[in-house]
NUFIZA-50127 format. One record per residue (C-alpha): y, z, x. Coordinates in steps of 0.001 Angstrom, whole numbers, plus 500000, padded with zeros to 6 digits. Each point is the difference from the previous one (the first is absolute). Layout:
N
YZX...
END
This chain:
679
207663463291897313497740497987497645499120502353496760496377499460501103498845499776503759497483497816499593502653497245498622500703498587503100496475499616501536499047498183496729503352497522500450499127499401503608496260499301499071501447497431497453502056498255502324497584499838502156498029498008497501502824498154498979500534498327503656496468499206500301500039498415496627503044497814500616498582498592503392496981498964498346502131498595497172501633498081502395497076498508501686498486499204496567503439498490498940500206497713503045496248498661499960500526499043496091503171498259500677498743498031502825497135498912497875502257498729497659501699498217502522497317498505501634498539498734496352503508498171499289499706498287503019496556498710499639501100498862496628502990498142501820497724498854502649497837498760497112502876498517497844501524498222503271496158498340500882499383498428496500503778498550500095499433498441503620496619498545498692501132499102496580500547495723500183500624499730496307502959502699499756498256502409497683499731503197501799497330502575499783497979497347497565496842500508501822500135504241499110498663500762496413502254501263497703498189503911500110500706500211503476503818498777499956500374503006496809498179502248502368500849499377503312503856501698499524498388503083498684498502501078503096503089500687501555502037500985496797497438502346499509500461501966503581503893499592499353499294501929496759497992502736501244502482500532503396502726500593496786497751502412498354500361502018502912503658499769500287500369503270497114498047501925502472501766499266503174503210501043498131498814503194498777498435500768503220503319499415502144501787502063497283497645502713499820500091500050503550503573500538500255499621502975497692497238501663501668501978499746503591502988501290497930497996502598498804498457501208503432503527500091501714500817502071497990497434502878500263499958499894503721503926500327499542500892497511502848503324500534501455503063496917499627499827497331500580496430499475498437497417497821501396499648496760498628497350498988497646497509497662500790499889498271496486503773500336499597500108497799503014496925497331499095501489499691496382503443499752501199498941497240502307497730497976497944500993500066496687502172497140498319502552501770498211501678502026502900497573499023503112501632498584503478501585496048499910497842498048502060496722501455498645501147499982496463501168496370500503496818498738501879497254502188497748502029498304496755499716496390501595496387500044501215498875501153496461502427497148498610498156497715502248496578500693498840500777499952496456501568496599500336496921498805502074497463501634497583501492498515497010500117496641501280496533499753500808498791501649496648502632497788498230498602496756501842496496500943499159500317500735496315502376496512499295496601498304501631497940501242497115498666496862497739499507502242496725503245500424498155498792502908497942499221502203503168503222499161501884502097501210497179498043502877499417499897501211503628503441498981501315502190502608497537497040502771501571500791499380503259503736499867499374499765503368498332498119501802502340502334498962503474502690500472497098498915503702499696498989500415503795503820498972501421501455502308497162497810502982500814500342499646503639503556499823499864500181502729497769498013502407501948501666499240503372503614500715498015499133502740497814497922502349501403501742503275499093500043498984496227495824499547500658499481503245501584502257501878497439498732498529496910496555500978501453500733503411500441501414500495497084496985498402498351497447502552501878501982502761498309499475498608496899496586499270500588499035503642501405500951501563496721498352497261497916496525500824498825497054497790501492498372499221496642500417496800498249503362499072499018500549499786496010500212496244498966503554498969499754501221498731496206501053496861499647499657496531501770499285500053504014502052497638502054496672498094500736499605499290496071503621499123499371499790497542503244497095498071498541501202499763496358503687501491499776500067499169496298496683500352497944501714500701496753501572496601500286497040498183500113500233498912496106502712497781501693497305498138502023498610498226496561503493497947500018499046497579502511496460499163499111500954499736496382503165497027501197497050498454502320497800499847496985502681498586497834500720497383502890496034499121499758499733499553496489503043498064499280499207497189502899496494498199500840500222501129503353497969503388501061500386502501502675496803501664502181499906503634498775500253501474503589503418497794500487501556502402497185498509503181501337501241498983503431503708499599498458499675502956497962499038502231503443502711498489501560502382500674497081499370503391498551497740501340503186502150499083502392503820498962499476500829501888496459498016503041501717502283499647503298503203499634497406499121503226498073499873501982503632503351498754501177501205501574496274498070503302500349501496499924503623503942499709498757499044502576497648498213502521501378502624502779499168500366499408496831496415499983499713499210503373501111502903501302497953498233498524496987498291502459497411497109498033499709499465499266503650496539500566500385499292498223496500501776496800501425498236499490502989502328498575502478499821500368504030498611503068500768502086501791502500497740502928500464497180500248502755496632501600499799501361503146500968502401499920496840503095499617502307502644497653499909499499496749501817502758497693498800500626498081503069496527499180500649499546499161496555502751497408500201498465498287503037496504500059499250501372498023496636502280497667501758497385499261502525497563499374496871502541497964498363500441497420503015496129499758500244499562499368496226502915497080500278497921498642503602496961499912497836501228498461497236501176496776502063497116500457502280497443499508496709502296497311498833499465497989503198496590500237499865499857497997496900502572497121500841503335498700499583500421500488496150498929503913500267502691500196502628502690497786497368499059502495497191499692503326502140503782499339501223501510499436496556498228503454499001501290501754503071503352498538499487500176500535495895498760503520500610502931500870503002502477498632497559498931501564496832499662503608502593503243499561501400501906499587496819498066503346498567500802502231503113503558498375500234500370501355496182497850503326501237502740500133502655502956499903497802498585502983498122499362502002502737503458499196501769501665501621496871498169503137500227500252500319503439503858499789499613500571502614497033496770502014500242501010502533497814501166497798497040499001501099496693500040496222498488498883496678501164502608497763501854501065496473498446498220498325502759496857501979500090499919499255496154500353496470500618497713499656503021497103502188497503500713497448497171499536497026502216496596501510501787498177500971496626500730495976498663499163498683503173496614502606501103497796496995497803500645497773503069496779500892502007498298499215496337501358496406499893499310499210503833496274500908499538499417497499497049502240497288501620498193500363502959496569499762498061501396496852498156500355498593503626496888500562500980498315497140498520501552496582499000500755499948496233502193497846497493502123502947499072503423499526500270503257501425501111501055501379497000496293501793499017500226501146503954503170501905498322498128501123496701497489500995501489501795501960503041502438501274497582497380501468497675498507501478503445503435501416500719500785501668496848496463501629499275500601501683503453502968501610498721498481501051496962497633502107501791502292501037503017502457500933498011498226502576498112498269501116502480503381500460501937500946501679496699497044502609500060500707500386503641503750501284499461498793502581497602498063501659502750503556500850501694500529502369496938499531503545500491499754503134497699502536502506499778499553503782499936501174500237496278498317498247497783502547499089497892501820498053502245498698496219500405498484498777503245501973498425502703500083497334502306499425500849503745503084498508501753497571497906502293499303497561497146503468498544500992498215498852503480498131497447497323502313499341497426497716497483498025497862502693499521502952502125498085501129496808498268496446499066498250499036503795499453503118500481497817499387497102497769496294501592498874500354500582496344500269503968500030503005499580501578500242501475503378503125498802500859501917501604497337498367503595500072499127500018504013502709499978502374500137500153503590499865503412501929500460500601504050497249500099502113500977503597500871499999501158496281496960498719499211496959502586498935498140501224503032496460498836500324498114503269500444501399501044496560499757496992497969497591497938501786502682497263501190500209496629498627497192499388497601498958496971498476499912500371495737496653498370499899498586502244497269503371498913498262499187496228499883499366499481496450503123501399498512502080498372502552498819496721498710499920501356496801500452496594497679502111502375497542502691500362502774500540496373500911503509498525498707501110496596499440502118500436503295497155500078502292499381496140499314502809499933502775497656501915502352498656498364503203496383499493498978500950498840496515502131497245501278497634498659502453497141500346497671501965497901497537500743497462502461496063500402501689499041499036496376502625496856499581498541498498503362496090500449498101501600498325496740501490497215502264497050499458501875498459499085496728502741497841498844499239498003502949496624498814498002501095499843496319502854497765500605502058499674503303502660497469498716500831501398496623502927503157500675498921501789496661496793502133501499502049500031503245501890502536497882497640501291497831497303500467502528501692502093502452501981502082497606496313500797497728498701500999503537503154502164500820499744501594496687496605500933499341500209501310503810502681502557498856497955500841496971497166501415501433502395502875501533501024502585497569502910499300498813499400498569496015496051500769499672499493503672501230496265499619500608499430498229502992496692498357499050501034498488496162503351498661502109497341498535502351498019498484497360503062498948498249501763497925502783496656498511501118499578498703496242503543498859500117499806498037503086496788498450499715501239498842496501503202498662501490498528497954502854497456498677497755502102498453497546502101498694502671496532498336501761499439498662496130503366498987499598500929498381503381496850498801502313499483496583499690497086499236501884497013501704501653500533502330502559499367499174503720498905502367502954503343500819500804501518500843496576496523501682499097500709502227503237503381500762499018498760500995496334497663502722501554502472501038502438502508500624497276497743501777498060498603502278502926503539500741501058501288501286496469496536502009499662500200501315503225503797501242499744498807501529496536497395502093501887501923501194502661502468501106497605497434501593497242498119501743503235502932501009501388502298502164497289497570502870500153499924500017503848501191502594502277500931499491503731496924502132501116498069497458498209501488497032501807500015501025503489496507501480499699498573497052498183498056498490502935498822503495501237499153500863496773497506496944499934498881500614503136498823503761498855498311497925497212497954498174502358499356502985502169498637501657496315497927497065499189498590499850503612499200503753499907497958499627497082498320496934500987498977501708503546498860503229497848497594497786497888498668498886503066499807503139502780500558502690497587502883502251499041499876502778502954500117497016502681502394498091498337502414503300500565499078499978503356500678496767501136502926499417497578501782503032499591502311500586496682503659500131500492501620503302498842502236499299496780503843500067500554502259501503497457502478498115498409503478501238499873501141501429496422502951499416497777499822502612497616503484501008499435501430496074499682502389499382497263499567497695497191501831496937500344
END
């Protein structure tokens, strides 16, 4: 007997309403499906009529573009509406089955039990295990209707005369039809999973408060999909710099809009898609990173704060495909030259991404094969060093594509020098960033006299360990690796922390040793300085061999002089290196320049000087930087812009009204580095 005598009456009343709702729903479903089929038939008749009456072979030529684009939306909207009813149908069926079983238990029905209407109906109609004839017939009809609709819609869209509109609406229809088919199959084959998931979610929601949820920290998935790497916006300067050099060096010029379109294709579409693939491949490592929130990689938590890696990955892959399509669609609108340039850019990015991910794959594979190791495997070490010296390829690709964007008299060797400079400048920046990121894998020990240790997870990224051990405070000689199980607990030691407040001492000039000349950033800075000096040599004496020794050598030596190896104070070292470099180049110009410089040579002079000054400025600004400041550079700029806008708004409408429409953000506490030992 039921614990509550009224339970059976309540369940019977619920069951009666469920049956009535089922009958109304079926009638509604049949009507909507009939209307959709009728619209598809009307569109098919329209296409057939225009095809028969067309003399020139241009089918649907008399129909406006807007009508051709909007017509397939009518049946498609009904199909999507029918799909939206699918989850309700699945939940109603499974709820009815549970309801019938509970009623049978309460009435204590004898064996064998009476068959359940809902169970019989679901068993016949569902695609996963229904009757063979019904299942095949239903699947055949659904596929047939889909083929007819897609054929009619494709024929209409292909006859749209406006190329831009055609390229915009085709991916929209492809996306909607793909989701429609995918969700239809999923609902008809995974109904049990849907019902169980909704029941579990209902239990969670029942215990949840109805108050508004607090905003989760970190980036959301929408923000990420729009711009995956906001911290890498500085890289966007290399392409326009290359285009500017090409324009200044030759007599031809390119419209500004063309350069902007190329920049959108390269950075916002192609390279953003490449970054998304990189984040998908490294999603497990990014989750375990001590600075996962600061890094801002692919978000794996939804608005409820629940783990949703599958949804995040599929969403990111869909946007990757959309970005690649939009890149070539946008290039198609602007002609064959833009298509050719886009294809070259995509091929270069694909090759560099393949090499990069191949090296990262070697690093990951060695870690997977020996997860308990406490030292680097030789293959991982070699792959790590190769990755370090390859990572600047993206910078070189950008500046070379900028040089190719406009016809110019720049020669092959000059292309190599420009690309080499950008490549090595990129290594300087990335290697220092990676070194500081590697430091974030250090963890304090319970006893303050024991130096910190690396978490074993750093072996998943050997390049970080190799670079962080090259820092002046000799991390590699003092700090060893420790197994994950032996690392300090997050509750007692605040987990892994970034030694942000230690930045000044970590890069303290008095700790720099001559052996650090062989670090990745030092060697790359010397190579970049040599490329800048070689560009100047082209202008002073392209045919004499002495300047080709003095010019690049002076650029390399003066670039190294900025680092606090010899002169311990950074500002005096920078001024001295600048004076020496300028003096040598002026001497070469006075000694070997035999004619007035032409437009190309003046451009090379300006490029060489700007390149060397940029390299020096990057080095000087980077020395006191921390990993947190690097990865939050763009958010800090956004915060500054917000502050300026808030103050300007306060001047116009007052502080009270401003505080209402622009609420202030709470201050976030930064982790403390108290207790870190001196280097």
